C-alpha positions as CSV (number, residue, x, y, z in Angstrom):
1,M,-15.0,2.9,7.6
2,I,-12.0,1.6,5.7
3,R,-8.9,1.0,7.9
4,V,-5.7,0.9,5.8
5,V,-2.8,-0.8,7.5
6,G,0.9,-0.5,6.4
7,L,2.8,-3.8,6.5
8,G,6.3,-2.2,6.3
9,P,9.0,-2.8,3.8
10,A,10.0,-6.3,4.7
11,G,9.4,-9.0,7.3
12,L,7.9,-9.0,10.7
13,D,10.6,-6.9,12.3
14,Y,9.4,-3.9,10.2
15,V,5.7,-4.1,11.1
16,L,4.8,-1.4,13.6
17,P,3.1,-2.4,16.8
18,V,0.1,-0.2,16.0
19,A,-0.2,-2.1,12.7
20,R,-0.1,-5.4,14.3
21,E,-2.9,-4.4,16.7
22,A,-5.0,-3.1,13.8
23,L,-4.5,-6.5,11.9
24,N,-5.5,-8.5,15.0
25,Q,-8.7,-6.6,15.4
26,A,-9.8,-6.8,11.7
27,Q,-13.1,-8.5,11.4
28,P,-13.1,-12.0,9.6
29,R,-14.6,-11.9,6.1
30,R,-14.0,-8.1,6.0
31,R,-10.1,-8.1,5.6
32,F,-8.1,-7.8,2.6
33,L,-4.3,-7.8,1.6
34,R,-3.3,-6.0,-1.5
35,T,-0.9,-9.0,-2.1
36,A,0.1,-12.0,-0.3
37,R,3.5,-11.6,-1.9
38,H,4.9,-9.8,1.1
39,P,7.2,-11.3,3.7
40,A,5.2,-9.8,6.6
41,A,1.9,-11.4,5.4
42,D,3.5,-14.8,5.6
43,Q,5.2,-14.2,8.9
44,L,2.0,-12.8,10.5
45,D,0.1,-15.9,9.2
46,L,-2.3,-13.7,7.3
47,V,-2.1,-15.7,4.1
48,G,-4.8,-18.4,4.0
49,S,-6.3,-17.3,7.5
50,G,-9.3,-15.5,6.2
51,W,-7.6,-12.6,4.6
52,E,-8.6,-12.2,1.0
53,T,-5.9,-11.0,-1.4
54,F,-6.3,-9.1,-4.6
55,D,-3.5,-11.2,-6.3
56,S,-6.0,-12.6,-8.8
57,I,-7.1,-9.2,-9.9
58,Y,-3.2,-8.4,-10.8
59,E,-3.1,-11.7,-12.7
60,H,-6.2,-11.0,-14.8
61,A,-6.0,-7.2,-15.3
62,N,-4.8,-5.8,-18.6
63,S,-3.0,-3.0,-16.8
64,L,-2.1,-1.6,-13.3
65,D,-4.7,1.2,-13.9
66,E,-7.4,-1.6,-14.3
67,A,-6.2,-3.6,-11.3
68,Y,-6.2,-0.5,-9.1
69,A,-9.7,0.5,-10.2
70,A,-11.0,-3.0,-9.5
71,I,-9.4,-3.1,-5.9
72,V,-10.7,0.4,-5.0
73,E,-14.3,-0.7,-6.4
74,R,-14.3,-3.8,-4.3
75,L,-13.2,-2.1,-1.1
76,I,-15.8,0.6,-1.5
77,A,-18.5,-2.0,-2.2
78,D,-17.6,-4.0,0.8
79,A,-17.4,-0.9,3.2
80,E,-21.0,-0.2,2.3
81,S,-22.1,-3.0,4.7
82,G,-19.5,-2.5,7.4
83,D,-15.9,-1.7,8.4
84,V,-13.2,-3.0,6.2
85,T,-9.4,-3.6,6.9
86,Y,-7.1,-3.3,4.0
87,A,-3.4,-4.1,4.5
88,V,-0.8,-2.9,2.0
89,P,3.0,-3.3,1.7
90,G,5.1,-0.5,3.2
91,S,3.4,2.8,4.2
92,P,-0.2,3.3,3.0
93,V,0.8,6.9,2.1
94,V,4.1,6.3,0.1
95,A,3.8,5.1,-3.5
96,E,0.5,3.3,-2.7
97,R,-1.8,4.2,-5.6
98,T,-4.8,2.1,-4.4
99,V,-4.8,4.1,-1.2
100,S,-4.7,7.6,-3.0
101,D,-7.3,6.3,-5.5
102,L,-9.5,5.1,-2.6
103,A,-9.2,8.4,-0.7
104,A,-10.2,10.3,-3.9
105,R,-13.3,8.0,-4.6
106,Y,-14.7,6.9,-1.2
107,D,-16.9,9.3,0.7
108,G,-16.9,7.4,4.0
109,D,-14.1,7.5,6.7
110,I,-10.7,6.2,6.0
111,H,-8.3,5.5,8.9
112,I,-4.7,5.1,8.0
113,V,-2.5,2.9,10.3
114,P,1.1,3.9,9.6
115,G,3.8,1.6,8.4
116,M,7.4,2.1,7.6
117,S,8.0,2.8,3.8
118,F,10.5,1.3,1.5
119,A,11.9,4.7,1.4
120,D,12.5,4.9,5.0
121,L,14.5,1.7,4.9
122,A,16.4,2.9,1.8
123,W,17.4,6.3,3.4
124,T,18.8,4.5,6.4
125,R,20.8,1.9,4.2
126,V,22.4,4.6,2.1
127,M,22.7,7.2,5.0
128,V,20.9,9.9,3.1
129,D,18.7,12.5,4.8
130,P,15.8,13.1,2.3
131,M,15.2,16.5,3.8
132,Q,18.5,17.5,2.4
133,G,17.4,17.5,-1.3
134,A,16.7,13.9,-2.2
135,N,14.2,13.3,-5.1
136,V,12.0,10.3,-5.3
137,L,10.7,9.4,-8.7
138,D,8.0,6.9,-9.7
139,G,9.2,4.9,-12.7
140,H,5.6,4.1,-13.7
141,T,4.9,7.9,-14.2
142,L,8.2,9.2,-15.1
143,D,7.9,11.7,-17.8
144,E,11.4,12.0,-19.6
145,A,10.5,15.4,-21.1
146,A,9.7,16.8,-17.7
147,L,12.9,15.3,-16.2
148,L,14.9,17.0,-19.0
149,A,13.0,20.3,-18.5
150,Q,14.0,20.3,-14.9
151,G,17.7,20.1,-15.9
152,G,18.0,16.4,-15.3
153,G,20.0,14.0,-17.6
154,R,18.6,11.2,-19.7
155,P,17.0,8.5,-17.6
């Protein structure tokens, strides 16, 4: 099984109790952070305490696609010999491509432990109800032609 844990959008105050519990239960040498460059990782003392990060993959990859594929491959390989915990910034299901790629490729069980997403925090800060017609676009996959076809202006 791979347990994916959301670290929330910022520091310790935004890490859900259920996520803290899952992090505390993670098995040594079988726990991974997508990146140590997140305030909650430092505040929870995860960095340097037996949590392996994938920061070196990002530093050496030629593209994000290559980095994501390497991360997913590593998680799947480690899960073959036992449970793995994988902590990601924000929510595991909002703009977290490694998790969607993992779900598409991994045949075993994936348990998602929720986390507050960056979008949750943004909606609150700007007082917008996303259910009232808000649009979220991924700048990495934004297709200008599609945006124009939908009646949008130039990005």
